[in-house]
N, CA, C and O atoms as a Tinker XYZ file with bonds, in Angstrom:
   400  protein
     1  N     55.099000   -0.722000 -228.748000    73     2
     2  CA    55.335000    0.387000 -227.884000    64     1     3
     3  C     54.236000    1.447000 -227.970000    63     2     4     5
     4  O     54.128000    2.300000 -227.088000    81     3
     5  N     53.438000    1.400000 -229.005000    73     3     6
     6  CA    52.393000    2.406000 -229.138000    64     5     7
     7  C     51.281000    2.161000 -228.142000    63     6     8     9
     8  O     50.518000    3.088000 -227.871000    81     7
     9  N     51.141000    0.985000 -227.584000    73     7    10
    10  CA    50.071000    0.717000 -226.639000    64     9    11
    11  C     50.532000    0.449000 -225.212000    63    10    12    13
    12  O     49.706000    0.237000 -224.324000    81    11
    13  N     51.837000    0.455000 -224.985000    73    11    14
    14  CA    52.394000    0.225000 -223.667000    64    13    15
    15  C     52.869000    1.564000 -223.081000    63    14    16    17
    16  O     53.637000    2.285000 -223.717000    81    15
    17  N     52.397000    1.897000 -221.841000    73    15    18
    18  CA    52.892000    3.129000 -221.259000    64    17    19
    19  C     54.390000    3.114000 -221.053000    63    18    20    21
    20  O     54.949000    2.177000 -220.482000    81    19
    21  N     55.033000    4.173000 -221.528000    73    19    22
    22  CA    56.508000    4.253000 -221.424000    64    21    23
    23  C     56.805000    5.572000 -220.741000    63    22    24    25
    24  O     56.211000    6.597000 -221.077000    81    23
    25  N     57.712000    5.556000 -219.794000    73    23    26
    26  CA    58.081000    6.748000 -219.044000    64    25    27
    27  C     59.562000    6.935000 -219.039000    63    26    28    29
    28  O     60.277000    5.966000 -218.782000    81    27
    29  N     60.078000    8.102000 -219.301000    73    27    30
    30  CA    61.492000    8.414000 -219.187000    64    29    31
    31  C     61.701000    9.194000 -217.902000    63    30    32    33
    32  O     60.935000   10.094000 -217.560000    81    31
    33  N     62.780000    8.814000 -217.192000    73    31    34
    34  CA    63.070000    9.495000 -215.954000    64    33    35
    35  C     64.510000    9.888000 -215.902000    63    34    36    37
    36  O     65.327000    9.335000 -216.637000    81    35
    37  N     64.859000   10.856000 -215.028000    73    35    38
    38  CA    66.220000   11.291000 -214.872000    64    37    39
    39  C     66.948000   10.492000 -213.781000    63    38    40    41
    40  O     68.150000   10.245000 -213.890000    81    39
    41  N     66.220000   10.089000 -212.730000    73    39    42
    42  CA    66.812000    9.375000 -211.638000    64    41    43
    43  C     66.078000    8.026000 -211.449000    63    42    44    45
    44  O     64.992000    7.989000 -210.871000    81    43
    45  N     66.654000    6.964000 -211.920000    73    43    46
    46  CA    66.011000    5.637000 -211.883000    64    45    47
    47  C     65.675000    5.181000 -210.495000    63    46    48    49
    48  O     64.577000    4.679000 -210.256000    81    47
    49  N     66.602000    5.344000 -209.567000    73    47    50
    50  CA    66.373000    4.910000 -208.179000    64    49    51
    51  C     65.164000    5.590000 -207.528000    63    50    52    53
    52  O     64.356000    4.953000 -206.852000    81    51
    53  N     65.071000    6.873000 -207.749000    73    51    54
    54  CA    63.928000    7.682000 -207.235000    64    53    55
    55  C     62.643000    7.206000 -207.941000    63    54    56    57
    56  O     61.610000    7.051000 -207.289000    81    55
    57  N     62.695000    6.980000 -209.222000    73    55    58
    58  CA    61.480000    6.527000 -209.964000    64    57    59
    59  C     61.061000    5.133000 -209.444000    63    58    60    61
    60  O     59.866000    4.872000 -209.302000    81    59
    61  N     62.012000    4.252000 -209.165000    73    59    62
    62  CA    61.650000    2.934000 -208.648000    64    61    63
    63  C     60.983000    3.034000 -207.253000    63    62    64    65
    64  O     60.049000    2.296000 -206.940000    81    63
    65  N     61.490000    3.963000 -206.440000    73    63    66
    66  CA    60.864000    4.199000 -205.130000    64    65    67
    67  C     59.410000    4.731000 -205.296000    63    66    68    69
    68  O     58.510000    4.336000 -204.555000    81    67
    69  N     59.211000    5.610000 -206.261000    73    67    70
    70  CA    57.881000    6.139000 -206.546000    64    69    71
    71  C     56.941000    5.091000 -207.034000    63    70    72    73
    72  O     55.773000    5.070000 -206.647000    81    71
    73  N     57.440000    4.185000 -207.908000    73    71    74
    74  CA    56.662000    3.057000 -208.387000    64    73    75
    75  C     56.171000    2.193000 -207.218000    63    74    76    77
    76  O     55.010000    1.788000 -207.166000    81    75
    77  N     57.086000    1.926000 -206.290000    73    75    78
    78  CA    56.761000    1.117000 -205.132000    64    77    79
    79  C     55.629000    1.746000 -204.338000    63    78    80    81
    80  O     54.698000    1.070000 -203.901000    81    79
    81  N     55.733000    3.068000 -204.161000    73    79    82
    82  CA    54.720000    3.790000 -203.413000    64    81    83
    83  C     53.364000    3.754000 -204.105000    63    82    84    85
    84  O     52.324000    3.917000 -203.466000    81    83
    85  N     53.385000    3.538000 -205.422000    73    83    86
    86  CA    52.137000    3.476000 -206.215000    64    85    87
    87  C     51.640000    2.030000 -206.336000    63    86    88    89
    88  O     50.653000    1.779000 -207.028000    81    87
    89  N     52.303000    1.085000 -205.680000    73    87    90
    90  CA    51.824000   -0.284000 -205.655000    64    89    91
    91  C     52.361000   -1.184000 -206.744000    63    90    92    93
    92  O     51.776000   -2.233000 -207.010000    81    91
    93  N     53.450000   -0.810000 -207.378000    73    91    94
    94  CA    54.064000   -1.639000 -208.453000    64    93    95
    95  C     55.055000   -2.640000 -207.810000    63    94    96    97
    96  O     55.744000   -2.306000 -206.847000    81    95
    97  N     55.112000   -3.827000 -208.341000    73    95    98
    98  CA    56.149000   -4.767000 -208.053000    64    97    99
    99  C     57.253000   -4.536000 -209.058000    63    98   100   101
   100  O     57.029000   -4.547000 -210.269000    81    99
   101  N     58.433000   -4.328000 -208.544000    73    99   102
   102  CA    59.589000   -3.981000 -209.409000    64   101   103
   103  C     60.518000   -5.240000 -209.569000    63   102   104   105
   104  O     61.164000   -5.691000 -208.623000    81   103
   105  N     60.538000   -5.748000 -210.774000    73   103   106
   106  CA    61.301000   -6.973000 -211.058000    64   105   107
   107  C     62.451000   -6.588000 -211.953000    63   106   108   109
   108  O     62.260000   -6.171000 -213.095000    81   107
   109  N     63.700000   -6.740000 -211.399000    73   107   110
   110  CA    64.909000   -6.386000 -212.160000    64   109   111
   111  C     65.406000   -7.650000 -212.881000    63   110   112   113
   112  O     65.541000   -8.703000 -212.258000    81   111
   113  N     65.672000   -7.551000 -214.157000    73   111   114
   114  CA    66.189000   -8.669000 -214.924000    64   113   115
   115  C     67.730000   -8.665000 -214.841000    63   114   116   117
   116  O     68.385000   -7.698000 -215.229000    81   115
   117  N     68.276000   -9.757000 -214.331000    73   115   118
   118  CA    69.696000   -9.954000 -214.165000    64   117   119
   119  C     70.084000  -11.384000 -214.533000    63   118   120   121
   120  O     69.569000  -12.334000 -213.943000    81   119
   121  N     70.938000  -11.538000 -215.449000    73   119   122
   122  CA    71.370000  -12.846000 -215.922000    64   121   123
   123  C     71.720000  -13.789000 -214.770000    63   122   124   125
   124  O     72.591000  -13.486000 -213.954000    81   123
   125  N     71.037000  -14.930000 -214.710000    73   123   126
   126  CA    71.320000  -15.945000 -213.716000    64   125   127
   127  C     70.937000  -15.632000 -212.287000    63   126   128   129
   128  O     71.258000  -16.396000 -211.377000    81   127
   129  N     70.257000  -14.523000 -212.079000    73   127   130
   130  CA    69.889000  -14.138000 -210.688000    64   129   131
   131  C     68.420000  -14.506000 -210.383000    63   130   132   133
   132  O     67.559000  -14.436000 -211.260000    81   131
   133  N     68.160000  -14.889000 -209.150000    73   131   134
   134  CA    66.765000  -15.100000 -208.667000    64   133   135
   135  C     66.001000  -16.148000 -209.447000    63   134   136   137
   136  O     66.570000  -17.030000 -210.089000    81   135
   137  N     64.694000  -16.016000 -209.366000    73   135   138
   138  CA    63.757000  -16.949000 -210.000000    64   137   139
   139  C     63.639000  -16.680000 -211.471000    63   138   140   141
   140  O     63.864000  -15.553000 -211.912000    81   139
   141  N     63.291000  -17.682000 -212.243000    73   139   142
   142  CA    63.057000  -17.497000 -213.678000    64   141   143
   143  C     61.760000  -16.676000 -213.817000    63   142   144   145
   144  O     60.768000  -16.980000 -213.154000    81   143
   145  N     61.762000  -15.677000 -214.641000    73   143   146
   146  CA    60.579000  -14.850000 -214.874000    64   145   147
   147  C     59.414000  -15.704000 -215.346000    63   146   148   149
   148  O     58.267000  -15.431000 -214.992000    81   147
   149  N     59.690000  -16.737000 -216.143000    73   147   150
   150  CA    58.613000  -17.589000 -216.646000    64   149   151
   151  C     57.982000  -18.449000 -215.583000    63   150   152   153
   152  O     56.890000  -18.972000 -215.804000    81   151
   153  N     58.630000  -18.628000 -214.411000    73   151   154
   154  CA    58.119000  -19.422000 -213.343000    64   153   155
   155  C     57.348000  -18.603000 -212.270000    63   154   156   157
   156  O     56.718000  -19.163000 -211.373000    81   155
   157  N     57.423000  -17.293000 -212.398000    73   155   158
   158  CA    56.823000  -16.407000 -211.360000    64   157   159
   159  C     55.331000  -16.263000 -211.596000    63   158   160   161
   160  O     54.834000  -16.347000 -212.719000    81   159
   161  N     54.649000  -16.045000 -210.499000    73   159   162
   162  CA    53.231000  -15.717000 -210.538000    64   161   163
   163  C     53.125000  -14.177000 -210.677000    63   162   164   165
   164  O     53.227000  -13.439000 -209.697000    81   163
   165  N     52.926000  -13.746000 -211.875000    73   163   166
   166  CA    52.924000  -12.308000 -212.164000    64   165   167
   167  C     51.480000  -11.784000 -212.150000    63   166   168   169
   168  O     50.662000  -12.141000 -212.997000    81   167
   169  N     51.208000  -10.956000 -211.197000    73   167   170
   170  CA    49.867000  -10.363000 -211.073000    64   169   171
   171  C     50.031000   -8.918000 -210.638000    63   170   172   173
   172  O     51.090000   -8.517000 -210.155000    81   171
   173  N     48.969000   -8.140000 -210.817000    73   171   174
   174  CA    48.959000   -6.795000 -210.360000    64   173   175
   175  C     49.795000   -5.831000 -211.213000    63   174   176   177
   176  O     50.031000   -6.069000 -212.398000    81   175
   177  N     50.222000   -4.771000 -210.597000    73   175   178
   178  CA    51.045000   -3.755000 -211.291000    64   177   179
   179  C     52.468000   -4.166000 -211.295000    63   178   180   181
   180  O     53.038000   -4.445000 -210.240000    81   179
   181  N     53.085000   -4.215000 -212.493000    73   179   182
   182  CA    54.475000   -4.728000 -212.582000    64   181   183
   183  C     55.283000   -3.709000 -213.377000    63   182   184   185
   184  O     54.829000   -3.118000 -214.356000    81   183
   185  N     56.505000   -3.546000 -212.890000    73   183   186
   186  CA    57.533000   -2.721000 -213.566000    64   185   187
   187  C     58.696000   -3.690000 -213.821000    63   186   188   189
   188  O     59.237000   -4.290000 -212.892000    81   187
   189  N     59.068000   -3.829000 -215.115000    73   187   190
   190  CA    60.231000   -4.603000 -215.459000    64   189   191
   191  C     61.385000   -3.665000 -215.561000    63   190   192   193
   192  O     61.281000   -2.654000 -216.256000    81   191
   193  N     62.475000   -3.941000 -214.911000    73   191   194
   194  CA    63.664000   -3.103000 -214.893000    64   193   195
   195  C     64.827000   -3.831000 -215.610000    63   194   196   197
   196  O     65.240000   -4.917000 -215.202000    81   195
   197  N     65.337000   -3.208000 -216.678000    73   195   198
   198  CA    66.435000   -3.800000 -217.450000    64   197   199
   199  C     67.640000   -2.882000 -217.388000    63   198   200   201
   200  O     67.523000   -1.658000 -217.336000    81   199
   201  N     68.799000   -3.517000 -217.397000    73   199   202
   202  CA    70.049000   -2.724000 -217.287000    64   201   203
   203  C     70.604000   -2.422000 -218.662000    63   202   204   205
   204  O     69.976000   -2.678000 -219.689000    81   203
   205  N     71.786000   -1.877000 -218.642000    73   203   206
   206  CA    72.519000   -1.482000 -219.846000    64   205   207
   207  C     73.084000   -2.726000 -220.524000    63   206   208   209
   208  O     73.263000   -3.769000 -219.895000    81   207
   209  N     73.363000   -2.592000 -221.828000    73   207   210
   210  CA    74.017000   -3.683000 -222.560000    64   209   211
   211  C     75.376000   -3.933000 -221.878000    63   210   212   213
   212  O     76.115000   -2.994000 -221.580000    81   211
   213  N     75.672000   -5.158000 -221.651000    73   211   214
   214  CA    77.005000   -5.505000 -221.062000    64   213   215
   215  C     77.061000   -5.383000 -219.584000    63   214   216   217
   216  O     77.329000   -6.381000 -218.914000    81   215
   217  N     76.815000   -4.180000 -218.997000    73   215   218
   218  CA    76.955000   -3.933000 -217.600000    64   217   219
   219  C     75.757000   -4.446000 -216.757000    63   218   220   221
   220  O     75.928000   -4.750000 -215.577000    81   219
   221  N     74.613000   -4.537000 -217.323000    73   219   222
   222  CA    73.441000   -4.944000 -216.594000    64   221   223
   223  C     72.975000   -3.917000 -215.610000    63   222   224   225
   224  O     73.248000   -2.728000 -215.779000    81   223
   225  N     72.266000   -4.350000 -214.566000    73   223   226
   226  CA    71.707000   -3.435000 -213.551000    64   225   227
   227  C     72.806000   -3.015000 -212.591000    63   226   228   229
   228  O     73.620000   -3.822000 -212.143000    81   227
   229  N     72.798000   -1.716000 -212.291000    73   227   230
   230  CA    73.724000   -1.205000 -211.289000    64   229   231
   231  C     73.252000   -1.714000 -209.866000    63   230   232   233
   232  O     72.092000   -2.072000 -209.664000    81   231
   233  N     74.192000   -1.719000 -208.940000    73   231   234
   234  CA    73.850000   -2.221000 -207.587000    64   233   235
   235  C     72.721000   -1.446000 -206.930000    63   234   236   237
   236  O     71.841000   -2.053000 -206.319000    81   235
   237  N     72.722000   -0.118000 -207.036000    73   235   238
   238  CA    71.666000    0.694000 -206.421000    64   237   239
   239  C     70.302000    0.385000 -207.077000    63   238   240   241
   240  O     69.272000    0.344000 -206.404000    81   239
   241  N     70.322000    0.173000 -208.379000    73   239   242
   242  CA    69.063000   -0.221000 -209.051000    64   241   243
   243  C     68.616000   -1.557000 -208.588000    63   242   244   245
   244  O     67.425000   -1.752000 -208.347000    81   243
   245  N     69.533000   -2.511000 -208.447000    73   243   246
   246  CA    69.124000   -3.851000 -207.929000    64   245   247
   247  C     68.516000   -3.759000 -206.541000    63   246   248   249
   248  O     67.532000   -4.449000 -206.271000    81   247
   249  N     69.051000   -2.946000 -205.656000    73   247   250
   250  CA    68.523000   -2.787000 -204.324000    64   249   251
   251  C     67.146000   -2.188000 -204.308000    63   250   252   253
   252  O     66.378000   -2.409000 -203.372000    81   251
   253  N     66.812000   -1.402000 -205.372000    73   251   254
   254  CA    65.448000   -0.771000 -205.452000    64   253   255
   255  C     64.445000   -1.655000 -206.139000    63   254   256   257
   256  O     63.316000   -1.233000 -206.389000    81   255
   257  N     64.831000   -2.879000 -206.453000    73   255   258
   258  CA    63.852000   -3.830000 -207.035000    64   257   259
   259  C     63.331000   -4.758000 -205.934000    63   258   260   261
   260  O     64.027000   -5.070000 -204.968000    81   259
   261  N     62.112000   -5.173000 -206.115000    73   259   262
   262  CA    61.569000   -6.117000 -205.171000    64   261   263
   263  C     62.135000   -7.538000 -205.341000    63   262   264   265
   264  O     62.220000   -8.304000 -204.381000    81   263
   265  N     62.515000   -7.864000 -206.565000    73   263   266
   266  CA    63.124000   -9.142000 -206.819000    64   265   267
   267  C     64.015000   -9.034000 -208.079000    63   266   268   269
   268  O     63.819000   -8.178000 -208.942000    81   267
   269  N     64.978000   -9.925000 -208.133000    73   267   270
   270  CA    65.807000  -10.061000 -209.326000    64   269   271
   271  C     65.368000  -11.370000 -209.992000    63   270   272   273
   272  O     65.252000  -12.404000 -209.335000    81   271
   273  N     65.131000  -11.307000 -211.283000    73   271   274
   274  CA    64.701000  -12.470000 -212.011000    64   273   275
   275  C     65.561000  -12.638000 -213.267000    63   274   276   277
   276  O     66.318000  -11.744000 -213.645000    81   275
   277  N     65.425000  -13.788000 -213.893000    73   275   278
   278  CA    66.242000  -14.022000 -215.103000    64   277   279
   279  C     65.363000  -14.749000 -216.106000    63   278   280   281
   280  O     64.304000  -15.281000 -215.773000    81   279
   281  N     65.841000  -14.753000 -217.348000    73   279   282
   282  CA    65.264000  -15.583000 -218.391000    64   281   283
   283  C     66.026000  -16.869000 -218.457000    63   282   284   285
   284  O     67.255000  -16.814000 -218.498000    81   283
   285  N     65.403000  -18.032000 -218.470000    73   283   286
   286  CA    66.141000  -19.275000 -218.592000    64   285   287
   287  C     66.916000  -19.311000 -219.908000    63   286   288   289
   288  O     66.404000  -18.894000 -220.947000    81   287
   289  N     68.140000  -19.807000 -219.859000    73   287   290
   290  CA    68.990000  -19.909000 -221.036000    64   289   291
   291  C     69.430000  -21.382000 -221.250000    63   290   292   293
   292  O     69.556000  -22.161000 -220.305000    81   291
   293  N     69.648000  -21.710000 -222.497000    73   291   294
   294  CA    70.220000  -22.989000 -222.786000    64   293   295
   295  C     71.701000  -22.976000 -222.510000    63   294   296   297
   296  O     72.341000  -21.927000 -222.574000    81   295
   297  N     72.249000  -24.128000 -222.205000    73   295   298
   298  CA    73.723000  -24.136000 -221.975000    64   297   299
   299  C     74.504000  -23.550000 -223.122000    63   298   300   301
   300  O     74.210000  -23.815000 -224.288000    81   299
   301  N     75.506000  -22.745000 -222.789000    73   299   302
   302  CA    76.324000  -22.131000 -223.819000    64   301   303
   303  C     75.890000  -20.723000 -224.200000    63   302   304   305
   304  O     76.635000  -20.001000 -224.863000    81   303
   305  N     74.675000  -20.323000 -223.779000    73   303   306
   306  CA    74.212000  -18.960000 -224.054000    64   305   307
   307  C     74.203000  -18.254000 -222.714000    63   306   308   309
   308  O     73.421000  -18.577000 -221.820000    81   307
   309  N     75.093000  -17.284000 -222.600000    73   307   310
   310  CA    75.248000  -16.559000 -221.310000    64   309   311
   311  C     74.168000  -15.524000 -221.115000    63   310   312   313
   312  O     73.609000  -15.429000 -220.023000    81   311
   313  N     73.848000  -14.738000 -222.140000    73   311   314
   314  CA    72.825000  -13.659000 -222.023000    64   313   315
   315  C     72.381000  -13.278000 -223.415000    63   314   316   317
   316  O     72.921000  -13.720000 -224.429000    81   315
   317  N     71.343000  -12.412000 -223.409000    73   315   318
   318  CA    70.833000  -11.869000 -224.668000    64   317   319
   319  C     71.068000  -10.357000 -224.629000    63   318   320   321
   320  O     71.351000   -9.800000 -223.568000    81   319
   321  N     70.949000   -9.686000 -225.794000    73   319   322
   322  CA    71.055000   -8.236000 -225.727000    64   321   323
   323  C     69.798000   -7.709000 -225.097000    63   322   324   325
   324  O     68.785000   -8.404000 -225.015000    81   323
   325  N     69.866000   -6.477000 -224.651000    73   323   326
   326  CA    68.738000   -5.913000 -223.830000    64   325   327
   327  C     67.455000   -5.783000 -224.616000    63   326   328   329
   328  O     66.379000   -5.864000 -224.022000    81   327
   329  N     67.510000   -5.586000 -225.921000    73   327   330
   330  CA    66.253000   -5.481000 -226.681000    64   329   331
   331  C     65.528000   -6.868000 -226.791000    63   330   332   333
   332  O     64.303000   -6.950000 -226.708000    81   331
   333  N     66.333000   -7.940000 -226.980000    73   331   334
   334  CA    65.766000   -9.262000 -227.040000    64   333   335
   335  C     65.242000   -9.656000 -225.658000    63   334   336   337
   336  O     64.181000  -10.273000 -225.559000    81   335
   337  N     65.959000   -9.313000 -224.603000    73   335   338
   338  CA    65.528000   -9.565000 -223.244000    64   337   339
   339  C     64.208000   -8.867000 -222.973000    63   338   340   341
   340  O     63.278000   -9.465000 -222.431000    81   339
   341  N     64.129000   -7.583000 -223.359000    73   339   342
   342  CA    62.877000   -6.831000 -223.130000    64   341   343
   343  C     61.719000   -7.441000 -223.870000    63   342   344   345
   344  O     60.632000   -7.574000 -223.308000    81   343
   345  N     61.914000   -7.811000 -225.099000    73   343   346
   346  CA    60.817000   -8.424000 -225.888000    64   345   347
   347  C     60.311000   -9.707000 -225.236000    63   346   348   349
   348  O     59.101000   -9.897000 -225.113000    81   347
   349  N     61.216000  -10.589000 -224.817000    73   347   350
   350  CA    60.810000  -11.807000 -224.181000    64   349   351
   351  C     60.142000  -11.570000 -222.860000    63   350   352   353
   352  O     59.118000  -12.183000 -222.557000    81   351
   353  N     60.714000  -10.675000 -222.058000    73   351   354
   354  CA    60.147000  -10.376000 -220.722000    64   353   355
   355  C     58.726000   -9.766000 -220.889000    63   354   356   357
   356  O     57.801000  -10.156000 -220.177000    81   355
   357  N     58.569000   -8.847000 -221.797000    73   355   358
   358  CA    57.245000   -8.261000 -222.044000    64   357   359
   359  C     56.221000   -9.314000 -222.476000    63   358   360   361
   360  O     55.070000   -9.294000 -222.041000    81   359
   361  N     56.664000  -10.236000 -223.343000    73   359   362
   362  CA    55.759000  -11.302000 -223.795000    64   361   363
   363  C     55.383000  -12.173000 -222.622000    63   362   364   365
   364  O     54.198000  -12.451000 -222.439000    81   363
   365  N     56.319000  -12.615000 -221.827000    73   363   366
   366  CA    56.012000  -13.486000 -220.692000    64   365   367
   367  C     55.090000  -12.815000 -219.680000    63   366   368   369
   368  O     54.179000  -13.441000 -219.139000    81   367
   369  N     55.341000  -11.535000 -219.434000    73   367   370
   370  CA    54.492000  -10.759000 -218.513000    64   369   371
   371  C     53.093000  -10.646000 -219.075000    63   370   372   373
   372  O     52.119000  -10.873000 -218.357000    81   371
   373  N     52.973000  -10.301000 -220.342000    73   371   374
   374  CA    51.663000  -10.189000 -220.983000    64   373   375
   375  C     50.933000  -11.523000 -220.902000    63   374   376   377
   376  O     49.746000  -11.566000 -220.579000    81   375
   377  N     51.635000  -12.603000 -221.193000    73   375   378
   378  CA    51.016000  -13.930000 -221.206000    64   377   379
   379  C     50.527000  -14.278000 -219.791000    63   378   380   381
   380  O     49.425000  -14.806000 -219.642000    81   379
   381  N     51.325000  -13.991000 -218.751000    73   379   382
   382  CA    50.936000  -14.294000 -217.389000    64   381   383
   383  C     49.740000  -13.424000 -216.942000    63   382   384   385
   384  O     48.835000  -13.915000 -216.268000    81   383
   385  N     49.741000  -12.155000 -217.314000    73   383   386
   386  CA    48.660000  -11.275000 -216.869000    64   385   387
   387  C     47.378000  -11.574000 -217.562000    63   386   388   389
   388  O     46.318000  -11.415000 -216.955000    81   387
   389  N     47.402000  -12.009000 -218.830000    73   387   390
   390  CA    46.163000  -12.307000 -219.518000    64   389   391
   391  C     45.632000  -13.678000 -219.171000    63   390   392   393
   392  O     44.446000  -13.942000 -219.369000    81   391
   393  N     46.485000  -14.572000 -218.650000    73   391   394
   394  CA    46.057000  -15.902000 -218.233000    64   393   395
   395  C     45.303000  -15.894000 -216.876000    63   394   396   397
   396  O     44.502000  -16.784000 -216.586000    81   395
   397  N     45.590000  -14.862000 -216.063000    73   395   398
   398  CA    44.983000  -14.837000 -214.725000    64   397   399
   399  C     43.625000  -14.167000 -214.712000    63   398   400
   400  O     42.994000  -14.071000 -213.659000    81   399
């Protein structure tokens, strides 16, 4: 976290709209939704959007994302906690951006 830009906001929907205006692709992580993050062609400016433990992304937040993506899971594992999801998503994004 010392080298990754981190921003705290009061209104997530408004912040996601501002990110879109600045050219960011907004990918919301939602269990079992959309394409697998590992299968996506990740390029350019990317914002990963994660929801709360248990509840996930709110509907308004989902609508303000360009896509909903998920992490592939083995059978019997429904989801991961948000910190584990964030770590894996950041690694996959880093891996994709440095490979291109």
